[in-house]
HTML snippet that shows the backbone in 3Dmol.js (N, CA, C, O; Angstrom):
<script src="https://3Dmol.org/build/3Dmol-min.js"></script>
<div id="view" style="width:600px;height:400px;position:relative"></div>
<script>
const pdb = `
ATOM      1  N   MET A   1      22.628 -20.861   3.297  1.00  0.00           N
ATOM      2  CA  MET A   1      24.006 -20.167   4.145  1.00  0.00           C
ATOM      3  C   MET A   1      25.125 -21.226   3.883  1.00  0.00           C
ATOM      4  O   MET A   1      25.119 -22.455   3.947  1.00  0.00           O
ATOM      5  N   ASN A   2      26.511 -19.909   3.425  1.00  0.00           N
ATOM      6  CA  ASN A   2      27.893 -20.649   3.446  1.00  0.00           C
ATOM      7  C   ASN A   2      28.443 -19.337   4.822  1.00  0.00           C
ATOM      8  O   ASN A   2      28.734 -18.180   4.517  1.00  0.00           O
ATOM      9  N   GLN A   3      28.472 -19.812   6.126  1.00  0.00           N
ATOM     10  CA  GLN A   3      29.192 -19.722   6.804  1.00  0.00           C
ATOM     11  C   GLN A   3      30.252 -20.889   7.804  1.00  0.00           C
ATOM     12  O   GLN A   3      30.163 -22.019   8.284  1.00  0.00           O
ATOM     13  N   VAL A   4      30.923 -20.128   7.748  1.00  0.00           N
ATOM     14  CA  VAL A   4      32.347 -21.279   8.848  1.00  0.00           C
ATOM     15  C   VAL A   4      32.789 -20.553   9.621  1.00  0.00           C
ATOM     16  O   VAL A   4      33.146 -19.386   9.462  1.00  0.00           O
ATOM     17  N   ARG A   5      32.807 -21.430  10.867  1.00  0.00           N
ATOM     18  CA  ARG A   5      33.436 -21.251  11.998  1.00  0.00           C
ATOM     19  C   ARG A   5      34.440 -21.758  12.091  1.00  0.00           C
ATOM     20  O   ARG A   5      34.486 -22.145  10.923  1.00  0.00           O
ATOM     21  N   LEU A   6      35.496 -22.170  12.584  1.00  0.00           N
ATOM     22  CA  LEU A   6      37.084 -23.292  12.694  1.00  0.00           C
ATOM     23  C   LEU A   6      37.908 -22.486  13.369  1.00  0.00           C
ATOM     24  O   LEU A   6      38.025 -21.263  13.288  1.00  0.00           O
ATOM     25  N   ILE A   7      38.591 -23.423  14.185  1.00  0.00           N
ATOM     26  CA  ILE A   7      39.467 -22.830  14.792  1.00  0.00           C
ATOM     27  C   ILE A   7      40.639 -23.723  14.829  1.00  0.00           C
ATOM     28  O   ILE A   7      40.685 -24.839  15.348  1.00  0.00           O
ATOM     29  N   ALA A   8      41.839 -22.922  14.044  1.00  0.00           N
ATOM     30  CA  ALA A   8      43.390 -23.440  13.683  1.00  0.00           C
ATOM     31  C   ALA A   8      44.448 -22.792  13.788  1.00  0.00           C
ATOM     32  O   ALA A   8      44.508 -21.671  14.291  1.00  0.00           O
ATOM     33  N   SER A   9      45.359 -23.394  13.347  1.00  0.00           N
ATOM     34  CA  SER A   9      46.922 -22.433  13.991  1.00  0.00           C
ATOM     35  C   SER A   9      47.380 -22.128  11.996  1.00  0.00           C
ATOM     36  O   SER A   9      47.383 -22.807  10.969  1.00  0.00           O
ATOM     37  N   ILE A  10      47.708 -20.677  12.405  1.00  0.00           N
ATOM     38  CA  ILE A  10      48.017 -20.130  11.281  1.00  0.00           C
ATOM     39  C   ILE A  10      49.570 -20.936  10.298  1.00  0.00           C
ATOM     40  O   ILE A  10      50.584 -20.240  10.236  1.00  0.00           O
ATOM     41  N   ALA A  11      49.581 -21.889   9.841  1.00  0.00           N
ATOM     42  CA  ALA A  11      50.517 -22.270   9.380  1.00  0.00           C
ATOM     43  C   ALA A  11      51.682 -21.847   8.577  1.00  0.00           C
ATOM     44  O   ALA A  11      52.860 -22.200   8.635  1.00  0.00           O
ATOM     45  N   GLU A  12      51.016 -20.929   7.744  1.00  0.00           N
ATOM     46  CA  GLU A  12      52.141 -19.904   7.056  1.00  0.00           C
ATOM     47  C   GLU A  12      51.309 -18.740   6.016  1.00  0.00           C
ATOM     48  O   GLU A  12      50.195 -19.026   5.578  1.00  0.00           O
ATOM     49  N   ARG A  13      51.847 -17.664   5.743  1.00  0.00           N
ATOM     50  CA  ARG A  13      51.466 -16.442   5.894  1.00  0.00           C
ATOM     51  C   ARG A  13      52.101 -15.626   4.545  1.00  0.00           C
ATOM     52  O   ARG A  13      53.316 -15.466   4.424  1.00  0.00           O
ATOM     53  N   ASP A  14      51.417 -15.281   3.851  1.00  0.00           N
ATOM     54  CA  ASP A  14      51.953 -14.590   2.439  1.00  0.00           C
ATOM     55  C   ASP A  14      52.093 -13.272   2.735  1.00  0.00           C
ATOM     56  O   ASP A  14      51.592 -12.951   3.813  1.00  0.00           O
ATOM     57  N   VAL A  15      52.779 -12.150   1.924  1.00  0.00           N
ATOM     58  CA  VAL A  15      53.506 -10.997   2.575  1.00  0.00           C
ATOM     59  C   VAL A  15      52.105 -10.052   1.904  1.00  0.00           C
ATOM     60  O   VAL A  15      51.608 -10.301   0.805  1.00  0.00           O
ATOM     61  N   LEU A  16      51.598  -8.865   2.903  1.00  0.00           N
ATOM     62  CA  LEU A  16      50.545  -8.127   2.606  1.00  0.00           C
ATOM     63  C   LEU A  16      50.583  -7.273   1.168  1.00  0.00           C
ATOM     64  O   LEU A  16      51.396  -6.412   0.833  1.00  0.00           O
ATOM     65  N   ARG A  17      49.392  -7.815   0.403  1.00  0.00           N
ATOM     66  CA  ARG A  17      49.630  -6.886  -1.324  1.00  0.00           C
ATOM     67  C   ARG A  17      48.459  -6.465  -0.937  1.00  0.00           C
ATOM     68  O   ARG A  17      47.869  -6.528   0.141  1.00  0.00           O
ATOM     69  N   TYR A  18      48.101  -5.864  -2.337  1.00  0.00           N
ATOM     70  CA  TYR A  18      46.933  -4.408  -2.337  1.00  0.00           C
ATOM     71  C   TYR A  18      46.415  -4.738  -3.904  1.00  0.00           C
ATOM     72  O   TYR A  18      47.106  -4.384  -4.859  1.00  0.00           O
ATOM     73  N   THR A  19      45.465  -5.266  -4.039  1.00  0.00           N
ATOM     74  CA  THR A  19      45.130  -5.655  -5.154  1.00  0.00           C
ATOM     75  C   THR A  19      44.743  -4.035  -6.262  1.00  0.00           C
ATOM     76  O   THR A  19      44.567  -2.851  -5.976  1.00  0.00           O
ATOM     77  N   PRO A  20      44.750  -4.787  -7.503  1.00  0.00           N
ATOM     78  CA  PRO A  20      44.303  -3.262  -8.709  1.00  0.00           C
ATOM     79  C   PRO A  20      43.720  -1.982  -8.261  1.00  0.00           C
ATOM     80  O   PRO A  20      43.896  -0.827  -8.646  1.00  0.00           O
ATOM     81  N   ALA A  21      42.725  -2.678  -7.031  1.00  0.00           N
ATOM     82  CA  ALA A  21      41.378  -1.403  -7.058  1.00  0.00           C
ATOM     83  C   ALA A  21      41.701  -0.698  -5.409  1.00  0.00           C
ATOM     84  O   ALA A  21      40.941   0.100  -4.861  1.00  0.00           O
ATOM     85  N   GLY A  22      43.210  -1.297  -4.723  1.00  0.00           N
ATOM     86  CA  GLY A  22      43.862  -0.356  -3.766  1.00  0.00           C
ATOM     87  C   GLY A  22      43.576  -1.289  -2.505  1.00  0.00           C
ATOM     88  O   GLY A  22      44.155  -0.846  -1.513  1.00  0.00           O
ATOM     89  N   ILE A  23      42.928  -2.328  -2.283  1.00  0.00           N
ATOM     90  CA  ILE A  23      42.218  -3.463  -1.162  1.00  0.00           C
ATOM     91  C   ILE A  23      43.131  -4.355  -0.610  1.00  0.00           C
ATOM     92  O   ILE A  23      43.541  -5.318  -1.258  1.00  0.00           O
ATOM     93  N   PRO A  24      43.549  -4.081   0.729  1.00  0.00           N
ATOM     94  CA  PRO A  24      44.948  -4.441   1.065  1.00  0.00           C
ATOM     95  C   PRO A  24      44.319  -6.431   1.389  1.00  0.00           C
ATOM     96  O   PRO A  24      43.185  -6.770   1.726  1.00  0.00           O
ATOM     97  N   ILE A  25      45.366  -7.232   1.162  1.00  0.00           N
ATOM     98  CA  ILE A  25      44.453  -8.307   1.061  1.00  0.00           C
ATOM     99  C   ILE A  25      46.296  -9.834   1.208  1.00  0.00           C
ATOM    100  O   ILE A  25      47.213  -9.961   0.398  1.00  0.00           O
ATOM    101  N   VAL A  26      46.051 -10.638   2.593  1.00  0.00           N
ATOM    102  CA  VAL A  26      47.142 -11.555   2.826  1.00  0.00           C
ATOM    103  C   VAL A  26      46.610 -12.900   2.521  1.00  0.00           C
ATOM    104  O   VAL A  26      45.416 -13.041   2.784  1.00  0.00           O
ATOM    105  N   ALA A  27      47.380 -14.167   1.905  1.00  0.00           N
ATOM    106  CA  ALA A  27      46.757 -15.066   1.456  1.00  0.00           C
ATOM    107  C   ALA A  27      47.288 -16.097   2.644  1.00  0.00           C
ATOM    108  O   ALA A  27      48.223 -15.880   3.414  1.00  0.00           O
ATOM    109  N   ALA A  28      46.649 -16.990   2.602  1.00  0.00           N
ATOM    110  CA  ALA A  28      47.692 -17.586   4.075  1.00  0.00           C
ATOM    111  C   ALA A  28      47.485 -19.183   3.961  1.00  0.00           C
ATOM    112  O   ALA A  28      46.763 -19.606   3.059  1.00  0.00           O
ATOM    113  N   ARG A  29      48.106 -20.080   4.863  1.00  0.00           N
ATOM    114  CA  ARG A  29      47.125 -21.662   4.652  1.00  0.00           C
ATOM    115  C   ARG A  29      46.938 -21.513   6.117  1.00  0.00           C
ATOM    116  O   ARG A  29      47.603 -20.594   6.596  1.00  0.00           O
ATOM    117  N   LEU A  30      45.825 -22.526   7.381  1.00  0.00           N
ATOM    118  CA  LEU A  30      45.892 -22.980   8.056  1.00  0.00           C
ATOM    119  C   LEU A  30      45.700 -24.297   8.702  1.00  0.00           C
ATOM    120  O   LEU A  30      45.205 -24.882   7.739  1.00  0.00           O
ATOM    121  N   LEU A  31      45.721 -24.812   9.252  1.00  0.00           N
ATOM    122  CA  LEU A  31      46.148 -26.296   9.870  1.00  0.00           C
ATOM    123  C   LEU A  31      44.972 -26.633  10.795  1.00  0.00           C
ATOM    124  O   LEU A  31      45.070 -25.921  11.793  1.00  0.00           O
ATOM    125  N   HIS A  32      43.797 -27.512  10.869  1.00  0.00           N
ATOM    126  CA  HIS A  32      42.362 -27.839  11.982  1.00  0.00           C
ATOM    127  C   HIS A  32      42.763 -28.940  12.253  1.00  0.00           C
ATOM    128  O   HIS A  32      42.821 -29.777  11.353  1.00  0.00           O
ATOM    129  N   SER A  33      43.143 -29.255  13.525  1.00  0.00           N
ATOM    130  CA  SER A  33      43.056 -30.715  13.920  1.00  0.00           C
ATOM    131  C   SER A  33      41.856 -30.585  15.083  1.00  0.00           C
ATOM    132  O   SER A  33      41.876 -29.547  15.745  1.00  0.00           O
ATOM    133  N   SER A  34      40.491 -31.872  15.463  1.00  0.00           N
ATOM    134  CA  SER A  34      40.128 -31.847  16.427  1.00  0.00           C
ATOM    135  C   SER A  34      39.755 -33.121  15.979  1.00  0.00           C
ATOM    136  O   SER A  34      40.057 -33.632  14.901  1.00  0.00           O
ATOM    137  N   THR A  35      38.535 -33.981  17.601  1.00  0.00           N
ATOM    138  CA  THR A  35      37.918 -34.633  17.220  1.00  0.00           C
ATOM    139  C   THR A  35      36.577 -34.781  17.206  1.00  0.00           C
ATOM    140  O   THR A  35      35.904 -34.009  17.888  1.00  0.00           O
ATOM    141  N   GLN A  36      36.128 -35.506  16.651  1.00  0.00           N
ATOM    142  CA  GLN A  36      34.808 -35.218  15.937  1.00  0.00           C
ATOM    143  C   GLN A  36      33.977 -36.488  16.291  1.00  0.00           C
ATOM    144  O   GLN A  36      34.514 -37.506  16.728  1.00  0.00           O
ATOM    145  N   SER A  37      32.584 -36.367  16.069  1.00  0.00           N
ATOM    146  CA  SER A  37      31.858 -37.709  16.316  1.00  0.00           C
ATOM    147  C   SER A  37      30.770 -37.595  15.159  1.00  0.00           C
ATOM    148  O   SER A  37      29.921 -36.759  14.849  1.00  0.00           O
ATOM    149  N   GLU A  38      31.266 -39.043  14.581  1.00  0.00           N
ATOM    150  CA  GLU A  38      29.964 -39.335  13.106  1.00  0.00           C
ATOM    151  C   GLU A  38      29.819 -40.151  13.169  1.00  0.00           C
ATOM    152  O   GLU A  38      30.834 -40.847  13.178  1.00  0.00           O
ATOM    153  N   ALA A  39      28.536 -40.838  13.270  1.00  0.00           N
ATOM    154  CA  ALA A  39      28.085 -42.058  13.180  1.00  0.00           C
ATOM    155  C   ALA A  39      28.415 -42.700  14.662  1.00  0.00           C
ATOM    156  O   ALA A  39      28.926 -43.819  14.715  1.00  0.00           O
ATOM    157  N   GLY A  40      28.133 -42.018  15.782  1.00  0.00           N
ATOM    158  CA  GLY A  40      28.496 -42.729  16.819  1.00  0.00           C
ATOM    159  C   GLY A  40      29.971 -43.331  17.275  1.00  0.00           C
ATOM    160  O   GLY A  40      30.244 -44.219  18.083  1.00  0.00           O
ATOM    161  N   ILE A  41      30.809 -42.505  16.449  1.00  0.00           N
ATOM    162  CA  ILE A  41      32.231 -43.015  16.231  1.00  0.00           C
ATOM    163  C   ILE A  41      33.283 -41.830  16.728  1.00  0.00           C
ATOM    164  O   ILE A  41      33.313 -40.917  15.903  1.00  0.00           O
ATOM    165  N   ALA A  42      34.049 -41.641  17.733  1.00  0.00           N
ATOM    166  CA  ALA A  42      35.021 -40.677  17.650  1.00  0.00           C
ATOM    167  C   ALA A  42      36.060 -40.547  16.143  1.00  0.00           C
ATOM    168  O   ALA A  42      36.629 -41.563  15.745  1.00  0.00           O
ATOM    169  N   ARG A  43      36.206 -39.349  15.467  1.00  0.00           N
ATOM    170  CA  ARG A  43      37.637 -39.801  14.701  1.00  0.00           C
ATOM    171  C   ARG A  43      38.252 -38.730  14.456  1.00  0.00           C
ATOM    172  O   ARG A  43      37.786 -37.604  14.629  1.00  0.00           O
ATOM    173  N   LEU A  44      39.404 -39.007  14.013  1.00  0.00           N
ATOM    174  CA  LEU A  44      40.448 -37.646  14.099  1.00  0.00           C
ATOM    175  C   LEU A  44      40.440 -36.501  13.112  1.00  0.00           C
ATOM    176  O   LEU A  44      40.648 -36.955  11.987  1.00  0.00           O
ATOM    177  N   VAL A  45      40.300 -35.353  13.104  1.00  0.00           N
ATOM    178  CA  VAL A  45      39.824 -34.878  11.815  1.00  0.00           C
ATOM    179  C   VAL A  45      41.363 -33.927  11.772  1.00  0.00           C
ATOM    180  O   VAL A  45      41.796 -33.289  12.732  1.00  0.00           O
ATOM    181  N   GLU A  46      42.028 -34.034  10.396  1.00  0.00           N
ATOM    182  CA  GLU A  46      43.139 -32.978  10.769  1.00  0.00           C
ATOM    183  C   GLU A  46      43.094 -32.851   8.860  1.00  0.00           C
ATOM    184  O   GLU A  46      43.099 -33.714   7.982  1.00  0.00           O
ATOM    185  N   PHE A  47      43.043 -31.118   8.822  1.00  0.00           N
ATOM    186  CA  PHE A  47      43.336 -30.438   7.496  1.00  0.00           C
ATOM    187  C   PHE A  47      43.569 -29.359   7.214  1.00  0.00           C
ATOM    188  O   PHE A  47      42.840 -28.490   7.693  1.00  0.00           O
ATOM    189  N   GLU A  48      45.021 -28.846   6.045  1.00  0.00           N
ATOM    190  CA  GLU A  48      45.060 -27.783   5.784  1.00  0.00           C
ATOM    191  C   GLU A  48      43.868 -26.739   4.785  1.00  0.00           C
ATOM    192  O   GLU A  48      43.086 -27.028   3.879  1.00  0.00           O
ATOM    193  N   ILE A  49      44.056 -26.026   5.169  1.00  0.00           N
ATOM    194  CA  ILE A  49      43.177 -24.884   3.770  1.00  0.00           C
ATOM    195  C   ILE A  49      43.478 -23.529   3.944  1.00  0.00           C
ATOM    196  O   ILE A  49      43.692 -22.783   4.900  1.00  0.00           O
ATOM    197  N   ALA A  50      43.410 -23.409   2.318  1.00  0.00           N
ATOM    198  CA  ALA A  50      43.966 -22.047   1.877  1.00  0.00           C
ATOM    199  C   ALA A  50      43.247 -21.416   2.424  1.00  0.00           C
ATOM    200  O   ALA A  50      42.193 -21.964   2.747  1.00  0.00           O
ATOM    201  N   ALA A  51      43.419 -20.198   2.740  1.00  0.00           N
ATOM    202  CA  ALA A  51      42.294 -18.927   3.373  1.00  0.00           C
ATOM    203  C   ALA A  51      43.499 -17.888   2.819  1.00  0.00           C
ATOM    204  O   ALA A  51      44.669 -18.037   2.466  1.00  0.00           O
ATOM    205  N   GLN A  52      42.230 -16.341   2.981  1.00  0.00           N
ATOM    206  CA  GLN A  52      42.612 -15.312   2.629  1.00  0.00           C
ATOM    207  C   GLN A  52      41.810 -14.491   3.703  1.00  0.00           C
ATOM    208  O   GLN A  52      40.927 -14.836   4.488  1.00  0.00           O
ATOM    209  N   ALA A  53      42.406 -13.318   3.469  1.00  0.00           N
ATOM    210  CA  ALA A  53      41.125 -12.092   4.736  1.00  0.00           C
ATOM    211  C   ALA A  53      41.802 -10.821   3.599  1.00  0.00           C
ATOM    212  O   ALA A  53      42.900 -10.524   3.127  1.00  0.00           O
ATOM    213  N   ALA A  54      40.810 -10.483   3.554  1.00  0.00           N
ATOM    214  CA  ALA A  54      40.832  -9.041   2.485  1.00  0.00           C
ATOM    215  C   ALA A  54      40.747  -7.757   3.404  1.00  0.00           C
ATOM    216  O   ALA A  54      40.624  -7.946   4.614  1.00  0.00           O
ATOM    217  N   GLY A  55      40.810  -6.318   2.861  1.00  0.00           N
ATOM    218  CA  GLY A  55      40.418  -5.247   3.355  1.00  0.00           C
ATOM    219  C   GLY A  55      40.860  -5.165   5.183  1.00  0.00           C
ATOM    220  O   GLY A  55      41.900  -5.684   5.587  1.00  0.00           O
ATOM    221  N   ARG A  56      39.811  -4.383   6.193  1.00  0.00           N
ATOM    222  CA  ARG A  56      40.364  -3.784   7.396  1.00  0.00           C
ATOM    223  C   ARG A  56      40.870  -5.347   8.218  1.00  0.00           C
ATOM    224  O   ARG A  56      42.005  -5.207   8.672  1.00  0.00           O
ATOM    225  N   ILE A  57      40.395  -6.492   8.442  1.00  0.00           N
ATOM    226  CA  ILE A  57      40.363  -8.004   8.525  1.00  0.00           C
ATOM    227  C   ILE A  57      42.290  -8.403   8.739  1.00  0.00           C
ATOM    228  O   ILE A  57      43.020  -8.895   9.598  1.00  0.00           O
ATOM    229  N   SER A  58      42.437  -7.685   7.045  1.00  0.00           N
ATOM    230  CA  SER A  58      43.758  -8.343   6.893  1.00  0.00           C
ATOM    231  C   SER A  58      44.987  -7.853   7.193  1.00  0.00           C
ATOM    232  O   SER A  58      46.104  -8.368   7.243  1.00  0.00           O
ATOM    233  N   GLU A  59      44.545  -6.698   7.395  1.00  0.00           N
ATOM    234  CA  GLU A  59      45.910  -5.794   8.687  1.00  0.00           C
ATOM    235  C   GLU A  59      46.280  -6.440   9.817  1.00  0.00           C
ATOM    236  O   GLU A  59      47.455  -6.687  10.088  1.00  0.00           O
ATOM    237  N   GLU A  60      45.053  -6.825  10.714  1.00  0.00           N
ATOM    238  CA  GLU A  60      45.188  -7.846  12.025  1.00  0.00           C
ATOM    239  C   GLU A  60      45.417  -8.869  11.584  1.00  0.00           C
ATOM    240  O   GLU A  60      46.174  -9.454  12.358  1.00  0.00           O
ATOM    241  N   PHE A  61      45.108  -9.659  10.447  1.00  0.00           N
ATOM    242  CA  PHE A  61      45.415 -11.127  10.305  1.00  0.00           C
ATOM    243  C   PHE A  61      46.911 -11.129  10.195  1.00  0.00           C
ATOM    244  O   PHE A  61      47.518 -11.706  11.097  1.00  0.00           O
ATOM    245  N   ASN A  62      47.632 -10.543   9.176  1.00  0.00           N
ATOM    246  CA  ASN A  62      48.760 -10.448   9.170  1.00  0.00           C
ATOM    247  C   ASN A  62      49.382 -10.214  10.146  1.00  0.00           C
ATOM    248  O   ASN A  62      50.536 -10.589   9.938  1.00  0.00           O
ATOM    249  N   GLN A  63      49.206  -9.484  11.851  1.00  0.00           N
ATOM    250  CA  GLN A  63      49.826  -9.150  12.481  1.00  0.00           C
ATOM    251  C   GLN A  63      49.862 -10.542  13.420  1.00  0.00           C
ATOM    252  O   GLN A  63      50.827 -10.682  14.171  1.00  0.00           O
ATOM    253  N   ALA A  64      49.025 -11.367  13.390  1.00  0.00           N
ATOM    254  CA  ALA A  64      48.949 -12.148  14.403  1.00  0.00           C
ATOM    255  C   ALA A  64      49.814 -13.366  14.145  1.00  0.00           C
ATOM    256  O   ALA A  64      50.064 -13.572  12.958  1.00  0.00           O
ATOM    257  N   ASP A  65      50.436 -14.407  15.237  1.00  0.00           N
ATOM    258  CA  ASP A  65      51.430 -14.916  15.366  1.00  0.00           C
ATOM    259  C   ASP A  65      51.416 -16.369  14.478  1.00  0.00           C
ATOM    260  O   ASP A  65      50.638 -17.274  14.780  1.00  0.00           O
ATOM    261  N   LEU A  66      52.147 -16.453  13.613  1.00  0.00           N
ATOM    262  CA  LEU A  66      52.126 -17.291  13.088  1.00  0.00           C
ATOM    263  C   LEU A  66      52.100 -18.925  14.227  1.00  0.00           C
ATOM    264  O   LEU A  66      52.859 -19.169  15.166  1.00  0.00           O
ATOM    265  N   GLY A  67      51.402 -19.452  13.899  1.00  0.00           N
ATOM    266  CA  GLY A  67      51.435 -21.357  15.044  1.00  0.00           C
ATOM    267  C   GLY A  67      50.157 -20.892  15.708  1.00  0.00           C
ATOM    268  O   GLY A  67      49.444 -21.590  16.430  1.00  0.00           O
ATOM    269  N   GLY A  68      49.933 -19.504  15.344  1.00  0.00           N
ATOM    270  CA  GLY A  68      49.237 -19.565  16.847  1.00  0.00           C
ATOM    271  C   GLY A  68      48.124 -19.759  16.593  1.00  0.00           C
ATOM    272  O   GLY A  68      47.805 -19.887  15.411  1.00  0.00           O
ATOM    273  N   THR A  69      46.892 -19.868  17.905  1.00  0.00           N
ATOM    274  CA  THR A  69      45.449 -21.083  17.370  1.00  0.00           C
ATOM    275  C   THR A  69      44.734 -19.750  17.646  1.00  0.00           C
ATOM    276  O   THR A  69      45.141 -18.876  18.411  1.00  0.00           O
ATOM    277  N   TYR A  70      43.314 -19.714  16.720  1.00  0.00           N
ATOM    278  CA  TYR A  70      42.571 -18.771  16.758  1.00  0.00           C
ATOM    279  C   TYR A  70      41.362 -19.687  16.421  1.00  0.00           C
ATOM    280  O   TYR A  70      41.348 -20.830  15.964  1.00  0.00           O
ATOM    281  N   HIS A  71      40.234 -18.756  16.822  1.00  0.00           N
ATOM    282  CA  HIS A  71      38.370 -19.095  16.119  1.00  0.00           C
ATOM    283  C   HIS A  71      38.427 -18.045  15.158  1.00  0.00           C
ATOM    284  O   HIS A  71      38.747 -16.897  15.465  1.00  0.00           O
ATOM    285  N   PHE A  72      38.083 -18.453  13.843  1.00  0.00           N
ATOM    286  CA  PHE A  72      38.112 -17.860  12.617  1.00  0.00           C
ATOM    287  C   PHE A  72      36.650 -18.290  11.712  1.00  0.00           C
ATOM    288  O   PHE A  72      36.165 -19.298  11.198  1.00  0.00           O
ATOM    289  N   THR A  73      36.342 -16.962  11.872  1.00  0.00           N
ATOM    290  CA  THR A  73      34.909 -17.153  11.425  1.00  0.00           C
ATOM    291  C   THR A  73      35.101 -16.462   9.829  1.00  0.00           C
ATOM    292  O   THR A  73      35.944 -15.575   9.701  1.00  0.00           O
ATOM    293  N   GLY A  74      34.244 -16.930   8.564  1.00  0.00           N
ATOM    294  CA  GLY A  74      34.193 -16.401   7.286  1.00  0.00           C
ATOM    295  C   GLY A  74      33.195 -17.230   6.676  1.00  0.00           C
ATOM    296  O   GLY A  74      32.243 -17.718   7.285  1.00  0.00           O
ATOM    297  N   PHE A  75      33.579 -17.460   4.755  1.00  0.00           N
ATOM    298  CA  PHE A  75      32.710 -18.328   4.387  1.00  0.00           C
ATOM    299  C   PHE A  75      33.870 -18.696   3.039  1.00  0.00           C
ATOM    300  O   PHE A  75      34.818 -17.955   2.781  1.00  0.00           O
ATOM    301  N   LEU A  76      33.560 -19.986   2.275  1.00  0.00           N
ATOM    302  CA  LEU A  76      34.182 -20.330   0.977  1.00  0.00           C
ATOM    303  C   LEU A  76      33.768 -20.199   0.229  1.00  0.00           C
ATOM    304  O   LEU A  76      32.567 -20.440   0.112  1.00  0.00           O
ATOM    305  N   ALA A  77      34.789 -19.560  -1.103  1.00  0.00           N
ATOM    306  CA  ALA A  77      34.590 -19.455  -2.416  1.00  0.00           C
ATOM    307  C   ALA A  77      35.343 -20.372  -3.340  1.00  0.00           C
ATOM    308  O   ALA A  77      36.104 -21.260  -2.957  1.00  0.00           O
ATOM    309  N   ARG A  78      35.085 -20.101  -4.495  1.00  0.00           N
ATOM    310  CA  ARG A  78      36.507 -20.241  -5.343  1.00  0.00           C
ATOM    311  C   ARG A  78      37.384 -19.733  -5.010  1.00  0.00           C
ATOM    312  O   ARG A  78      37.424 -18.872  -4.131  1.00  0.00           O
ATOM    313  N   LYS A  79      38.359 -20.191  -5.696  1.00  0.00           N
ATOM    314  CA  LYS A  79      39.484 -19.693  -5.854  1.00  0.00           C
ATOM    315  C   LYS A  79      39.573 -18.379  -6.754  1.00  0.00           C
ATOM    316  O   LYS A  79      39.895 -17.236  -6.427  1.00  0.00           O
ATOM    317  N   ASN A  80      39.240 -18.826  -7.821  1.00  0.00           N
ATOM    318  CA  ASN A  80      38.895 -17.454  -8.287  1.00  0.00           C
ATOM    319  C   ASN A  80      37.634 -18.059  -9.651  1.00  0.00           C
ATOM    320  O   ASN A  80      37.918 -19.215  -9.962  1.00  0.00           O
ATOM    321  N   ARG A  81      36.540 -17.577 -10.352  1.00  0.00           N
ATOM    322  CA  ARG A  81      36.080 -17.755 -11.495  1.00  0.00           C
ATOM    323  C   ARG A  81      35.808 -19.115 -12.421  1.00  0.00           C
ATOM    324  O   ARG A  81      34.734 -19.610 -12.763  1.00  0.00           O
ATOM    325  N   ASN A  82      36.841 -19.436 -12.633  1.00  0.00           N
ATOM    326  CA  ASN A  82      37.240 -20.625 -13.107  1.00  0.00           C
ATOM    327  C   ASN A  82      37.595 -21.581 -12.365  1.00  0.00           C
ATOM    328  O   ASN A  82      37.283 -22.717 -12.723  1.00  0.00           O
ATOM    329  N   SER A  83      38.316 -21.398 -11.175  1.00  0.00           N
ATOM    330  CA  SER A  83      38.437 -22.859 -10.184  1.00  0.00           C
ATOM    331  C   SER A  83      37.717 -23.825  -9.674  1.00  0.00           C
ATOM    332  O   SER A  83      36.588 -23.376  -9.475  1.00  0.00           O
ATOM    333  N   ARG A  84      37.776 -24.681  -9.429  1.00  0.00           N
ATOM    334  CA  ARG A  84      36.880 -25.882  -8.465  1.00  0.00           C
ATOM    335  C   ARG A  84      37.419 -25.918  -6.876  1.00  0.00           C
ATOM    336  O   ARG A  84      36.832 -26.367  -5.892  1.00  0.00           O
ATOM    337  N   SER A  85      39.303 -25.021  -7.004  1.00  0.00           N
ATOM    338  CA  SER A  85      39.887 -25.002  -5.569  1.00  0.00           C
ATOM    339  C   SER A  85      38.857 -24.064  -4.711  1.00  0.00           C
ATOM    340  O   SER A  85      38.181 -23.233  -5.317  1.00  0.00           O
ATOM    341  N   MET A  86      38.756 -24.195  -3.425  1.00  0.00           N
ATOM    342  CA  MET A  86      37.815 -23.846  -1.959  1.00  0.00           C
ATOM    343  C   MET A  86      38.989 -22.802  -1.827  1.00  0.00           C
ATOM    344  O   MET A  86      40.156 -23.077  -2.102  1.00  0.00           O
ATOM    345  N   VAL A  87      38.538 -21.528  -1.360  1.00  0.00           N
ATOM    346  CA  VAL A  87      39.570 -20.911  -0.095  1.00  0.00           C
ATOM    347  C   VAL A  87      38.580 -20.154   0.910  1.00  0.00           C
ATOM    348  O   VAL A  87      37.503 -19.604   0.684  1.00  0.00           O
ATOM    349  N   PHE A  88      39.155 -20.278   1.851  1.00  0.00           N
ATOM    350  CA  PHE A  88      38.331 -19.705   2.948  1.00  0.00           C
ATOM    351  C   PHE A  88      38.055 -18.631   2.925  1.00  0.00           C
ATOM    352  O   PHE A  88      38.472 -18.162   1.865  1.00  0.00           O
ATOM    353  N   HIS A  89      37.449 -17.734   3.641  1.00  0.00           N
ATOM    354  CA  HIS A  89      37.521 -16.201   3.341  1.00  0.00           C
ATOM    355  C   HIS A  89      37.383 -15.935   4.628  1.00  0.00           C
ATOM    356  O   HIS A  89      36.220 -16.133   4.982  1.00  0.00           O
ATOM    357  N   ILE A  90      38.096 -15.560   5.503  1.00  0.00           N
ATOM    358  CA  ILE A  90      38.348 -14.582   6.605  1.00  0.00           C
ATOM    359  C   ILE A  90      37.416 -13.548   7.006  1.00  0.00           C
ATOM    360  O   ILE A  90      37.397 -12.461   6.428  1.00  0.00           O
ATOM    361  N   THR A  91      36.668 -13.819   7.934  1.00  0.00           N
ATOM    362  CA  THR A  91      35.692 -12.252   7.866  1.00  0.00           C
ATOM    363  C   THR A  91      35.890 -11.641   9.506  1.00  0.00           C
ATOM    364  O   THR A  91      35.660 -10.465   9.789  1.00  0.00           O
ATOM    365  N   GLY A  92      36.282 -12.508  10.346  1.00  0.00           N
ATOM    366  CA  GLY A  92      37.338 -12.353  11.582  1.00  0.00           C
ATOM    367  C   GLY A  92      37.375 -13.587  12.569  1.00  0.00           C
ATOM    368  O   GLY A  92      37.016 -14.755  12.420  1.00  0.00           O
ATOM    369  N   PHE A  93      38.002 -12.834  13.748  1.00  0.00           N
ATOM    370  CA  PHE A  93      38.984 -14.088  14.090  1.00  0.00           C
ATOM    371  C   PHE A  93      39.264 -13.659  15.784  1.00  0.00           C
ATOM    372  O   PHE A  93      39.264 -12.472  16.109  1.00  0.00           O
ATOM    373  N   GLU A  94      39.427 -14.428  16.493  1.00  0.00           N
ATOM    374  CA  GLU A  94      39.678 -14.101  18.119  1.00  0.00           C
ATOM    375  C   GLU A  94      40.539 -14.972  18.523  1.00  0.00           C
ATOM    376  O   GLU A  94      40.916 -14.970  19.695  1.00  0.00           O
TER     377      GLU A  94
END
`;
const viewer = $3Dmol.createViewer("view");
viewer.addModel(pdb, "pdb");
viewer.setStyle({}, {cartoon: {color: "spectrum"}});
viewer.zoomTo();
viewer.render();
</script>
């Protein structure tokens, strides 16, 4: 199963664009910071992740406040077929 839930803030967001098939899509960078328990020790976890929202959710995501913190759901996939880089594909947020 490839399902990701993440609390993060929107660090930056590109302009809404359309794929050649006419699907709206917007790319962004999300920032996450939390304390996680690993081997019984509290660990500060901070990272930035590439993300994108496509279809109906992209228009809602495009209106979300920059710097705002949201609960995101989605999945991870390669940036493109030949890439090793991962992108978080947003399927929902609140």
